[in-house]
C-alpha positions in Angstrom: -13.2 13.0 13.2 -13.6 9.3 12.6 -16.7 7.3 11.6 -15.9 4.3 13.3 -17.0 3.9 16.9 -15.9 1.1 19.3 -14.3 -1.7 17.7 -11.7 -4.4 18.9 -8.1 -4.1 17.9 -5.5 -6.5 17.1 -2.6 -3.7 17.7 -2.7 -2.9 21.2 -1.6 1.1 22.3 1.7 -0.4 23.9 2.6 -2.1 20.2 1.8 0.7 18.7 3.8 3.2 21.0 6.9 1.1 20.8 6.7 1.2 17.1 6.3 5.0 17.1 9.7 5.2 19.6 11.6 3.6 16.5 10.3 5.3 13.6 12.5 8.2 13.7 15.9 6.0 14.2 14.6 3.8 11.1 14.1 6.9 9.0 17.7 8.3 9.9 19.2 5.4 9.8 18.0 4.0 6.5 17.3 0.8 7.8 14.2 -1.8 8.0 11.7 -2.4 10.8 13.1 -5.0 12.2 11.6 -4.6 15.5 8.5 -3.8 14.4 8.3 -6.8 11.9 9.1 -8.9 14.8 6.4 -7.1 17.3 3.6 -7.4 14.6 4.5 -11.1 14.0 3.9 -12.2 17.5 0.7 -10.1 17.9 -0.6 -12.3 15.0 -1.2 -9.4 12.8 0.4 -10.8 9.6 -2.1 -13.7 9.5 -4.9 -11.4 11.2 -6.8 -11.6 7.6 -6.5 -15.5 7.3 -9.9 -17.4 7.7 -11.1 -18.5 10.9 -11.4 -21.7 9.5 -7.5 -21.7 8.4 -6.2 -20.5 11.7 -6.5 -16.9 11.1 -8.8 -14.1 12.7 -11.1 -14.0 9.9 -10.5 -9.9 9.5 -12.4 -8.3 6.1 -10.5 -5.9 4.1 -12.2 -3.1 5.8 -11.1 -4.1 9.3 -7.7 -4.5 8.2 -7.5 -1.1 7.1 -9.0 0.5 10.3 -5.7 -1.4 11.9 -3.6 0.1 8.7 -4.7 3.7 9.7 -4.2 3.7 13.6 -0.3 1.7 12.4 0.8 4.2 10.1 -0.5 7.1 12.4 2.2 5.7 14.6 4.6 4.2 12.0 3.9 5.0 8.4 6.5 2.9 6.8 6.0 -0.1 8.5 2.5 0.2 8.1 3.3 0.4 4.1 5.6 -2.6 4.2 3.4 -4.9 6.0 0.6 -3.9 3.9 2.6 -5.6 1.1 2.1 -9.1 2.3 -1.6 -8.3 4.1 -2.5 -7.5 0.3 -1.3 -11.1 -0.7 -2.9 -12.6 2.3 -6.1 -11.1 1.8 -6.3 -11.5 -2.0 -6.2 -15.2 -1.3 -8.6 -14.8 1.6 -11.4 -13.4 -0.5 -11.2 -15.8 -3.1 -11.2 -18.5 -0.7 -14.5 -17.0 0.9 -16.1 -16.8 -2.7 -15.1 -20.5 -3.4 -12.3 -20.2 -5.0 -9.8 -22.4 -3.6 -6.8 -22.1 -6.1 -4.9 -19.6 -3.6 -5.9 -21.8 -0.3 -1.9 -22.5 -0.4 -1.3 -18.8 -0.1 -3.2 -19.0 3.1 -1.7 -22.1 4.4 2.0 -21.2 3.4 1.3 -17.6 5.4 0.1 -19.3 8.9 3.3 -21.7 8.4 5.1 -18.3 8.6 6.1 -17.4 5.1 6.6 -13.9 4.1 5.1 -12.2 0.9 5.8 -9.3 -0.9 5.0 -7.8 -3.9 7.4 -7.5 -7.4 5.7 -5.4 -9.7 6.9 -2.1 -10.6 9.1 -1.7 -13.5 10.7 1.4 -15.4 8.9 2.3 -18.3 5.5 0.7 -17.1 2.9 2.5 -15.8 0.1 -0.3 -16.2 1.6 -2.4 -13.3 0.0 -6.1 -13.0 -1.6 -5.9 -16.6 1.7 -5.6 -18.2 5.1 -6.4 -17.7 8.4 -5.7 -18.9 10.1 -8.8 -17.0 9.6 -12.2 -19.7 9.0 -15.4 -18.8 9.6 -18.6 -20.5 7.8 -21.7 -20.3 10.4 -24.4 -19.1 9.5 -28.1 -17.8 8.1 -27.7 -14.5 7.8 -24.0 -14.4 8.9 -20.5 -15.7 12.0 -18.7 -16.0 11.7 -14.9 -15.0 14.1 -12.5 -15.9 13.9 -8.8 -15.5 14.2 -5.9 -13.1 11.2 -5.0 -10.1 11.2 -1.7 -8.1 9.8 -0.6 -4.8 10.6 -4.6 -3.7 9.1 -3.8 0.5 10.1 -6.4 3.0 13.3 -7.0 1.2 15.2 -8.6 4.4 12.6 -11.0 5.3 10.3 -11.6 2.1 10.3 -15.6 1.4 7.7 -15.7 -1.7 8.2 -12.7 -4.0 5.1 -12.1 -5.7 5.6 -11.1 -9.8 4.6 -10.8 -13.3 6.0 -11.5 -16.5 5.0 -11.4 -20.2 5.1 -15.0 -22.0 5.6 -13.4 -25.5 5.4 -17.0 -27.3 2.2 -18.1 -25.2 -0.2 -20.0 -27.4 -3.3 -17.2 -28.7 -0.9 -14.4 -28.1 1.1 -12.8 -25.1 0.0 -13.7 -21.7 1.2 -12.0 -18.0 2.4 -14.9 -15.7 1.0 -14.3 -12.3 3.5 -15.9 -9.6 5.5 -16.2 -6.8 9.0 -16.7 -6.5 10.6 -18.6 -3.7 13.4 -16.9 -1.7 15.2 -20.6 -1.7 14.9 -20.6 -5.4 17.8 -18.3 -6.3 18.6 -16.6 -9.5 17.9 -12.9 -8.6 19.8 -10.2 -6.5 17.9 -7.9 -3.8 20.2 -4.6 -4.8 20.9 -2.8 -2.1 19.8 1.0 -3.8 17.0 2.1 -1.5 18.1 5.4 -0.2 14.8 7.6 -0.7 13.2 10.6 0.2 10.6 8.9 2.4 9.0 5.4 3.6 12.6 4.8 3.8 12.1 1.9 6.6 10.5 -0.5 3.9 13.9 -1.1 2.4 12.0 -1.4 -0.6 15.0 -2.0 -2.8 15.1 -3.2 -6.5 15.2 -7.1 -7.7 17.0 -8.3 -10.6 15.9 -11.7 -11.7 18.3 -13.8 -13.8 16.4 -16.4 -15.2 14.4 -17.4 -11.6 12.7 -21.1 -11.5 9.2 -20.4 -10.4 7.7 -23.6 -10.1 4.3 -24.4 -11.3 2.9 -24.6 -8.2 3.5 -20.9 -7.1 1.8 -19.8 -10.5 -1.6 -17.9 -9.6 -2.5 -16.9 -12.5 -1.8 -16.7 -16.5 -3.8 -14.0 -18.3 -3.7 -12.2 -21.5 -2.2 -9.0 -21.5 -3.8 -6.7 -20.5 -6.5 -8.7 -18.9 -7.9 -8.9 -15.4 -10.0 -11.3 -13.4 -11.1 -11.3 -10.0 -7.5 -11.9 -8.9 -6.9 -9.1 -10.4 -9.7 -7.0 -9.0 -8.9 -8.1 -5.6 -5.4 -7.2 -5.7 -6.0 -3.6 -6.6 -8.6 -3.5 -3.6 -6.3 -4.9 -1.1 -3.2 -2.7 -2.5 -5.0 0.5 -3.0 -7.1 0.5 -0.6 -4.2 -0.4 1.6 -2.0 2.6 0.5 -5.2 5.0 0.7 -5.9 3.7 4.5 -2.2 4.5 5.2 -1.8 8.0 3.9 -5.0 8.5 5.7 -3.0 7.8 9.2 -0.3 10.0 7.9 -2.8 12.7 7.2 -4.2 12.5 10.9 -1.0 12.9 12.4 0.0 15.5 10.5 -2.8 17.1 10.9 -2.3 16.5 15.1 1.3 18.0 14.8 0.3 21.2 13.2 -2.5 21.5 15.7 0.0 21.2 18.4 2.5 23.4 16.7 0.4 26.5 16.7 -1.2 26.0 19.8 2.2 26.2 21.1 3.6 29.0 19.3 3.6 32.6 20.4 4.1 36.0 18.5 5.1 39.5 19.6 2.0 40.5 17.4 -0.8 38.5 19.9 -1.2 38.6 23.1 -2.5 34.7 23.0 -0.9 31.6 21.2 -0.9 31.7 17.2 -3.9 29.3 17.5 -6.3 32.9 17.8 -4.9 34.0 14.5 -7.8 34.2 11.9 -5.3 32.7 9.1 -4.0 30.1 11.3 -7.5 29.1 12.0 -8.8 29.3 7.8 -5.8 26.7 7.3 -6.4 24.5 10.0 -10.2 24.4 8.9 -9.0 23.3 5.1 -6.7 20.8 6.7 -9.6 19.4 9.0 -12.0 19.5 5.9 -9.6 17.6 3.8 -9.5 14.9 6.6 -13.0 14.6 6.7 -13.7 14.0 2.9 -11.2 10.8 2.8 -11.8 8.8 5.8 -15.4 8.2 5.4 -14.9 7.6 1.8 -12.1 5.0 2.5 -14.9 3.2 5.2 -17.5 3.5 2.7 -15.5 1.5 -0.4 -13.8 -1.1 2.0 -17.3 -1.9 3.6 -18.7 -2.5 0.2 -16.0 -4.8 -1.0 -16.0 -6.6 2.2 -20.1 -7.0 2.2 -19.6 -8.4 -1.8 -21.5 -5.1 -3.3 -21.6 -5.7 -7.0 -20.5 -2.5 -8.7 -19.0 -4.8 -11.5 -16.7 -3.0 -13.9 -17.1 -0.1 -11.9 -15.2 -1.5 -8.9 -11.3 -0.5 -10.2 -12.9 3.2 -10.6 -14.3 3.4 -7.2 -11.2 1.7 -5.5 -8.7 4.1 -7.5 -10.8 7.1 -6.9 -10.5 6.5 -2.9 -6.9 5.9 -2.9 -6.2 8.8 -5.2 -8.1 11.1 -2.8 -6.6 10.0 0.4 -2.8 10.5 -1.4 -3.7 14.1 -2.3 -5.7 15.3 0.7 -2.3 13.5 2.8 -0.1 15.8 0.8 -2.1 18.8 1.1 -2.5 18.2 4.9 1.1 17.7 5.3 2.1 21.1 3.2 0.0 22.8 5.4 1.3 21.7 8.6 4.4 22.5 7.6 3.6 25.7 6.8 1.7 26.0 10.3 5.2 24.9 11.9 6.8 28.2 10.6 10.0 26.8 9.7 10.6 24.6 12.9 9.3 21.4 11.1 12.3 21.8 8.5 14.8 20.6 11.2 16.1 17.0 11.0 14.6 15.5 14.2 11.3 17.3 13.9 8.5 14.6 13.3 6.7 16.7 11.1 10.0 16.9 8.7 9.4 13.1 8.2 6.3 13.1 7.8 6.4 15.7 5.1 8.6 13.4 3.2 6.4 10.4 3.6 3.4 12.1 2.7 5.0 12.9 -0.9 5.5 9.2 -1.6 1.7 8.3 -1.8 1.6 9.9 -5.7 4.2 7.8 -6.3 2.3 5.0 -5.7 0.0 3.1 -8.5 -2.0 4.3 -9.7 -0.5 7.5 -10.4 -2.9 10.5 -10.8 -2.8 10.3 -14.7 -3.8 6.5 -14.5 -6.2 7.6 -12.2 -8.1 9.7 -13.8 -7.7 7.4 -16.9 -9.2 4.7 -15.1 -12.2 6.9 -13.5 -12.5 8.9 -16.5 -13.1 5.6 -19.4 -15.2 3.8 -16.6 -17.8 7.1 -16.5 -18.0 7.5 -20.2 -18.4 3.3 -21.1 -15.0 3.4 -23.1 -13.0 -0.3 -22.4 -9.9 0.4 -20.0 -7.7 -1.2 -22.5 -8.8 1.0 -25.8 -5.9 3.2 -26.7 -6.3 6.9 -27.2 -6.2 8.4 -30.7 -5.7 11.8 -31.8 -6.3 13.7 -34.8 
């Protein structure tokens, strides 16, 4: 069903099969994907999108996302956790290729083995990255950051924590500081609170920042509150298209499991398998058509980004649309696959039961359905994304 033909893969079939064998254990024990992480690191996957000139493999966003789809098909939580590191490195790589060397240090540190994670989700803030409930205080040599972050994937292994916080008393008005906290800087706690519905192996524990010190050298951007530049848009592209492709991989796996289930399912009312039931055929058709609509969409947006197509102010809408459609289709496909299982998918230990939970998590990732529609609607109507609604 893929429009992608023959390509060279970084992730071998043997590596993917090893990940697939471990995924159920990670989920049941609610533990980090340590063995997968080490395998991916040895394979050079964590540096795959660093430019060749700096020692990496030079993969573009489109190429990375094809690998992420394959990884997610076998181990969704592993793909989701690794996405946090890959998207920071991808942002720095895209800026570097465009002539902006301000984040070259990220690329060099990643080549040296540093692991980057993301700390943007906050309670009470549905505009992550653009605004923040965390506070940044300017001090000699850097900033002190105070606040609480959610969904901090790669909790056990990150060494550079990408975060943002509001600098309230900045000259000219409040600004948002985008920076990377070194793990050895201290001033924070990684909370042991990740016990959730799905994507459990990511170990996305909360991080409580207690005046954590970030040196100036690790400050990536200081932007007006609500403001965005090429750094922010690139972050949206790598993060959200990463989410979309991961859930596309989950959807493909759920479809394959659903089809296998009905082919092996009998009924007293039929002389052949349930695959010959017209209702089942209709359900499978709905699943296939849902999947057919998202992979080409993700491919197109990823290729356009990687090729430097200039969509200007329309880029955020294109990115969130692709992500939104992918996670909605994934949830539909997983739900229908569960329906086809006839109850077998409800049992713990059934892969479909885990995929059903993983698929639901896609709709929690930014941008949520409300924000996605707001971004797309305002863009289409020519309304500034920062415009506040007025009633009456």
